[in-house]
Every structure is written in C-alpha cells, then in structure tokens.
N, C-alpha and C positions, 0 to 999 in steps of 0.2 A: 792180244793184250787189251784187257778191259780197264777202264779207268773208273775209280770210285767217284760217285757224285760228291761234290764239295759239301761239307756240313753247313747248315744254315747258321748265319751269325746269330748270336744271342740277342734277344729283343732288348732294346734299351728302355729303361724305365722312363715313363713320362713324368715330368716334373711340373709342379705348379709353384709359382712364385708368390709368396704372401709375405708382406712386411719386409721385403728385401731378402727373403730366404727361399731357397729351393727345397720343396718338399715332394717326396715321392707319394704315390697314391696311399701306400700304407701309413706313411708318416702323417699325411693329411687327415686320414680317418682317425688316427690316434689322437692328434691334436684337437680335432673337432669334438671328440668324446670328452677330452679333458676340459675344453672350453665350456661345453654344455654342463658338465658337472660343477664348474665354478660359476655358472650363471653369466658368462660373458660371451661376446661374439668372438669369432675366430680371430679377427684382426686385433681386437683388444687383448685377447689371450696371448697371441704371439708377441705383440708389442710389450706387454708386461713381462713376458718371459725374457725378452731381449734385454730390457732394462735391468732385470734382476741379475742376469748373467754379467752385464757390464759392471754392476755394483759389486758383485762377487770378485770380479777380476781386479777392480780398484782396491778392494780390501787386501788382496793377495800380494800387492806390490810391497817389496821390502822397504822399510823406512831407512833413510840415510843414517849412517853411523855417526853418532854424536862424539865430538872431541872430548877426551877425558877432562875432568875438572882440575882445578889448581892443586888441590890436595893429592889427588891421584897421581898427577905428574910429578909432584915433589917426592912422593913416596917411591915412585918408580926410579927416580934419579938417585935417591938415597940407597936403594937396594943394589944398584949397579956397582961392580967393583971399580976401584980407583984406577 
C-alpha cells in the first residue's frame, strides 16, 4: 500500500497595506501605473480613490420619503369611499 504525497498548499498572495487597504502584488502594480499616469504619488492616488468611492456611496443613499402636502392629502381623502 503506497500513499500519495500530499499536495502542496497553494501559495498565499502577499499583501501590501497602503492607505488602509490591502493590495496584492498585481493590484499594487496596476495602481502604481494609474498613479503615474495621473501624475500623483501612490499614496495620494489611493487616498483620492477612497474619497471618490466614499462620495459615490454618499450619493447612492436614498433620500427620506417626504410627507405628502396638504392638497395631496385632501385629494386622497376625497377619493376614498364613504
């Protein structure tokens, strides 16, 4: 009875933390290229990207539903059966 050698575990990607975000090597290279094209440092680029994402998330929040006005409420009451 022969036993198979156990398979090697997959290599875990190394992460770099920049501006509070974990970036893998590939992501880091990509963001460096984007920052270079924008003429910014990597830290400034990531910080600006985070601020833009937060602003987008703020815009996506639904606004509270406004109570109908006086005329609308009166018309709704008028249309209800007695």
